[in-house]
C-alpha positions as CSV (number, residue, x, y, z in Angstrom):
1,X,-16.1,32.0,44.8
2,X,-15.8,28.8,46.8
3,X,-18.9,29.8,48.7
4,X,-20.7,30.6,45.4
5,X,-19.9,27.1,44.0
6,X,-21.1,25.4,47.2
7,X,-24.3,27.3,47.2
8,X,-24.9,26.2,43.7
9,X,-24.2,22.6,44.5
10,X,-26.5,22.7,47.5
11,X,-29.4,23.9,45.3
12,X,-29.6,27.4,46.9
13,X,-29.1,29.2,43.6
14,X,-31.6,30.0,40.9
15,X,-29.3,30.3,37.8
16,X,-30.9,30.5,34.3
17,X,-28.8,30.2,31.3
18,X,-27.5,33.6,30.1
19,X,-29.3,35.4,27.3
20,X,-27.0,36.5,24.4
21,X,-28.0,39.2,22.0
22,X,-26.0,39.2,18.7
23,X,-27.5,41.9,16.4
24,X,-26.5,41.4,12.7
25,X,-23.7,43.7,11.8
26,X,-22.8,44.6,15.4
27,X,-19.2,44.6,16.4
28,X,-19.9,42.9,19.7
29,X,-22.6,41.1,21.7
30,X,-24.8,41.8,24.7
31,X,-25.2,39.3,27.5
32,X,-27.8,39.3,30.3
33,X,-26.9,37.1,33.3
34,X,-29.3,37.1,36.2
35,X,-29.1,35.0,39.4
36,X,-30.7,34.7,42.8
37,X,-29.3,33.1,46.0
38,X,-31.7,31.9,48.7
39,X,-31.1,31.8,52.4
40,X,-30.1,34.0,55.3
41,X,-27.6,35.8,53.0
42,X,-30.0,36.0,50.1
43,X,-28.8,38.0,47.0
44,X,-30.6,39.1,43.8
45,X,-28.8,40.6,40.9
46,X,-27.8,40.7,37.2
47,X,-24.8,41.3,35.1
48,X,-25.4,43.1,31.9
49,X,-22.2,42.9,29.8
50,X,-21.0,43.5,26.3
51,X,-18.1,41.6,24.6
52,X,-16.2,43.4,21.9
53,X,-13.3,41.2,20.8
54,X,-11.5,44.1,19.1
55,X,-11.2,46.2,22.3
56,X,-7.8,44.9,23.4
57,X,-6.3,46.4,20.2
58,X,-7.4,49.8,21.6
59,X,-6.1,49.1,25.1
60,X,-9.6,48.3,26.5
61,X,-11.0,45.2,28.1
62,X,-13.1,43.1,25.7
63,X,-15.7,42.9,28.5
64,X,-17.7,46.0,29.4
65,X,-20.8,46.5,31.5
66,X,-22.3,46.6,34.9
67,X,-23.5,44.4,37.8
68,X,-26.7,45.5,39.4
69,X,-27.5,44.3,42.9
70,X,-31.0,44.5,44.3
71,X,-32.6,44.0,47.7
72,X,-34.0,40.5,48.1
73,X,-36.6,41.9,50.4
74,X,-38.0,44.9,48.4
75,X,-36.4,44.7,45.0
76,X,-34.8,48.1,45.4
77,X,-31.6,48.8,43.5
78,X,-28.7,48.7,46.0
79,X,-25.6,49.1,43.9
80,X,-24.2,49.6,40.4
81,X,-20.7,48.2,39.9
82,X,-18.1,48.0,37.1
83,X,-18.6,44.5,35.5
84,X,-15.2,44.6,33.9
85,X,-13.4,44.7,37.3
86,X,-15.7,42.1,38.9
87,X,-15.4,39.8,35.9
88,X,-11.6,40.0,35.9
89,X,-11.4,39.2,39.6
90,X,-14.1,36.6,40.0
91,X,-13.0,34.6,36.9
92,X,-9.4,34.3,38.2
93,X,-10.6,33.5,41.7
94,X,-12.9,30.7,40.3
95,X,-9.9,29.3,38.4
96,X,-7.9,29.5,41.6
97,X,-10.5,27.4,43.4
98,X,-10.4,24.8,40.6
99,X,-6.6,24.8,40.4
100,X,-6.3,24.3,44.2
101,X,-8.6,21.3,44.0
102,X,-7.2,19.7,40.8
103,X,-3.6,20.7,40.1
104,X,-0.8,18.6,41.4
105,X,0.5,19.7,44.8
106,X,4.0,20.1,43.3
107,X,2.8,22.2,40.3
108,X,5.3,25.0,39.8
109,X,5.4,25.7,36.1
110,X,2.6,27.8,34.6
111,X,1.7,28.6,31.0
112,X,-0.6,31.5,30.2
113,X,-2.0,31.8,26.7
114,X,-3.2,35.3,26.2
115,X,-1.9,38.6,27.5
116,X,-5.0,40.6,28.3
117,X,-6.8,41.5,31.5
118,X,-7.6,37.9,32.4
119,X,-4.1,36.8,31.8
120,X,-2.9,39.3,34.4
121,X,-5.5,38.4,37.0
122,X,-4.9,34.7,36.5
123,X,-1.1,35.1,36.9
124,X,-1.9,36.6,40.4
125,X,-4.5,34.0,41.2
126,X,-2.4,31.0,40.3
127,X,0.4,32.4,42.5
128,X,-2.0,32.3,45.4
129,X,-2.6,28.6,45.2
130,X,0.7,27.1,44.1
131,X,4.4,27.9,44.6
132,X,5.3,29.0,41.1
133,X,8.9,28.8,39.9
134,X,8.5,29.6,36.2
135,X,5.8,31.2,34.1
136,X,5.8,31.4,30.3
137,X,3.4,33.8,28.4
138,X,2.4,33.4,24.8
139,X,-0.1,35.5,22.9
140,X,-1.3,36.1,19.3
141,X,0.8,39.3,19.5
142,X,4.4,38.7,20.7
143,X,4.5,42.4,21.6
144,X,1.5,42.0,23.9
145,X,3.1,39.1,25.6
146,X,6.3,41.0,26.2
147,X,4.4,44.0,27.4
148,X,2.5,41.9,30.0
149,X,5.8,40.4,31.3
150,X,7.3,43.9,31.6
151,X,4.3,45.2,33.5
152,X,3.9,42.2,35.8
153,X,7.6,41.3,36.5
154,X,7.8,43.5,39.6
155,X,5.0,41.6,41.3
156,X,6.6,38.2,40.7
157,X,9.1,36.3,42.9
158,X,9.5,33.7,40.2
159,X,10.8,33.6,36.6
160,X,8.4,35.2,34.1
161,X,9.1,35.3,30.4
162,X,7.4,35.9,27.1
163,X,7.8,33.1,24.5
164,X,7.1,33.0,20.8
165,X,4.6,30.2,20.6
166,X,1.9,28.4,22.5
167,X,3.7,25.1,22.0
168,X,6.8,26.6,23.7
169,X,4.7,28.0,26.6
170,X,2.9,24.7,27.2
171,X,5.9,22.4,27.0
172,X,6.4,20.9,30.5
173,X,3.8,23.2,32.1
174,X,2.0,21.8,35.2
175,X,-0.8,24.4,34.9
176,X,-2.1,26.0,31.7
177,X,-4.5,28.9,31.5
178,X,-6.1,29.7,28.1
179,X,-7.4,33.3,28.2
180,X,-7.9,34.2,24.6
181,X,-10.7,35.4,22.2
182,X,-9.8,32.7,19.7
183,X,-12.5,31.0,17.7
184,X,-10.4,28.0,17.0
185,X,-8.2,25.8,19.3
186,X,-5.0,27.3,20.6
187,X,-4.1,24.1,22.5
188,X,-3.2,20.8,20.9
189,X,-3.1,17.5,22.7
190,X,0.5,16.7,21.9
191,X,1.7,19.8,23.7
192,X,0.1,18.8,27.0
193,X,2.3,17.1,29.5
194,X,1.1,14.2,31.7
195,X,-0.3,15.5,35.0
196,X,-1.1,19.0,33.7
197,X,-4.1,21.0,34.8
198,X,-5.9,23.3,32.3
199,X,-8.1,26.3,33.1
200,X,-10.0,27.0,29.9
201,X,-11.6,30.4,30.4
202,X,-11.5,32.4,27.2
203,X,-14.4,31.2,25.1
204,X,-18.1,31.5,25.9
205,X,-20.1,30.5,22.9
206,X,-21.1,27.2,21.2
207,X,-19.2,28.1,18.1
208,X,-15.8,28.9,19.5
209,X,-13.2,27.0,21.4
210,X,-9.7,27.2,22.7
211,X,-9.1,23.5,23.4
212,X,-8.9,20.9,20.7
213,X,-11.1,17.8,20.8
214,X,-8.2,15.4,21.5
215,X,-7.3,17.3,24.7
216,X,-11.0,17.3,25.8
217,X,-11.1,13.6,25.2
218,X,-7.9,13.0,27.2
219,X,-8.8,15.1,30.2
220,X,-11.0,14.7,33.2
221,X,-13.4,17.5,32.7
222,X,-14.9,19.7,35.4
223,X,-17.1,22.7,34.9
224,X,-18.6,25.6,36.8
225,X,-22.1,24.4,35.9
226,X,-23.0,21.3,33.9
227,X,-26.1,22.8,32.2
228,X,-24.1,25.8,31.1
229,X,-21.3,23.7,29.7
230,X,-23.6,21.5,27.7
231,X,-25.5,24.4,26.2
232,X,-22.9,27.1,25.9
233,X,-19.4,25.8,25.8
234,X,-17.9,25.4,22.3
235,X,-15.0,23.5,23.9
236,X,-17.4,20.8,25.0
237,X,-20.1,21.1,22.2
238,X,-17.7,20.9,19.3
239,X,-15.7,18.0,20.7
240,X,-19.0,16.2,21.3
241,X,-20.1,16.8,17.7
242,X,-16.8,15.2,16.6
243,X,-17.8,12.1,18.6
244,X,-14.9,12.4,21.0
245,X,-16.8,13.0,24.3
246,X,-20.3,12.8,25.7
247,X,-22.0,14.6,28.6
248,X,-21.0,11.6,30.8
249,X,-17.4,12.7,30.4
250,X,-18.1,15.8,32.6
251,X,-17.0,14.4,36.0
252,X,-18.8,17.1,37.9
253,X,-19.1,20.7,38.9
254,X,-16.5,22.5,41.0
255,X,-19.1,22.8,43.8
256,X,-19.4,19.0,43.8
257,X,-15.6,18.8,44.2
258,X,-15.7,21.1,47.2
259,X,-18.5,19.2,48.9
260,X,-16.9,15.8,48.2
261,X,-19.8,14.6,45.9
262,X,-17.2,13.8,43.2
263,X,-13.5,12.9,43.2
264,X,-10.9,15.1,41.5
265,X,-7.4,14.1,40.6
266,X,-6.6,10.5,41.5
267,X,-3.0,10.2,40.2
268,X,-0.1,12.5,39.2
269,X,-0.4,11.7,35.5
270,X,-4.0,12.6,34.9
271,X,-4.8,15.6,32.8
272,X,-7.5,17.7,34.4
273,X,-9.5,20.5,32.8
274,X,-11.7,23.1,34.3
275,X,-14.0,24.6,31.7
276,X,-15.2,28.0,33.1
277,X,-18.0,29.9,31.4
278,X,-18.5,32.3,34.2
279,X,-21.8,32.3,36.2
280,X,-24.0,35.2,37.2
281,X,-24.0,33.8,40.8
282,X,-20.3,34.5,40.9
283,X,-20.9,38.2,39.9
284,X,-23.8,38.6,42.4
285,X,-22.0,37.1,45.3
286,X,-18.9,39.2,44.5
287,X,-21.0,42.3,44.2
288,X,-22.6,41.6,47.6
289,X,-19.2,41.2,49.2
290,X,-18.0,44.4,47.6
291,X,-21.1,46.3,48.7
292,X,-20.6,45.2,52.3
293,X,-16.9,46.2,52.2
294,X,-17.7,49.6,50.6
295,X,-20.2,50.3,53.4
296,X,-17.8,49.4,56.1
297,X,-15.0,51.5,54.5
298,X,-17.3,54.3,53.6
299,X,-16.2,54.4,50.0
300,X,-18.3,54.6,46.8
301,X,-20.8,57.2,45.8
302,X,-24.4,57.2,47.1
303,X,-27.1,58.7,44.8
304,X,-30.8,59.1,45.0
305,X,-32.7,56.8,42.7
């Protein structure tokens, strides 16, 4: 994911805004996310995904679909992969890149808001970049939060507990992950401690948000891609409509942080926020990595097409 962000920052990626199809009366939406990376390791692909918010109630991921990878030389279809698995991993990996760059070095307390697929992958990812001592999980369903803790506890060498409220989870947290399907803010400014870093990853439409406007105004904001955030992120758009922030309040993209074009955290009391919408280039680069690994390990199924 770090490579993907750098390629984007260096202008090697053609990345149009996603196309969202919301049929009247449909229970979910369809998203089309194409991307192309130029250069010696060129890649061409698209993620076609559906988002059905009620799926977790049936024990299914809200995100379903496929990533299609094509030859950049001939356009032939090279691979078809499970978009749910790729989305779960690449989103958490992207948050890990941002957290490693923006969270305090001594960050050890994590709050996870949500208890679905992304909550689980983010728990693993955050543990890769910071030495966690305590993690609190809160979700709309207390039963879901307790289930996640029960299922994940064996993987953790730190304290992991389910709590009853988001306020309780966020209290004193150095890192906060919001991984919900909420249409309205689940985070309020007064719950955020000085020096906290927030990964806001759950919402993906102009009309929904997880973060309240006061928190957006108080934070140093970083994004995966500026154009996407300005056009697609309800966390940004709704705070802007309230007159609390402008596009100038976006400090930069994560790729800019990696290359040193912008500065991240400058003191231990700043609140930093990474607004992740998820980019097709993340899916395409991940798919290319997986295809190479599958070929080397001789796994997967080859079919005539």
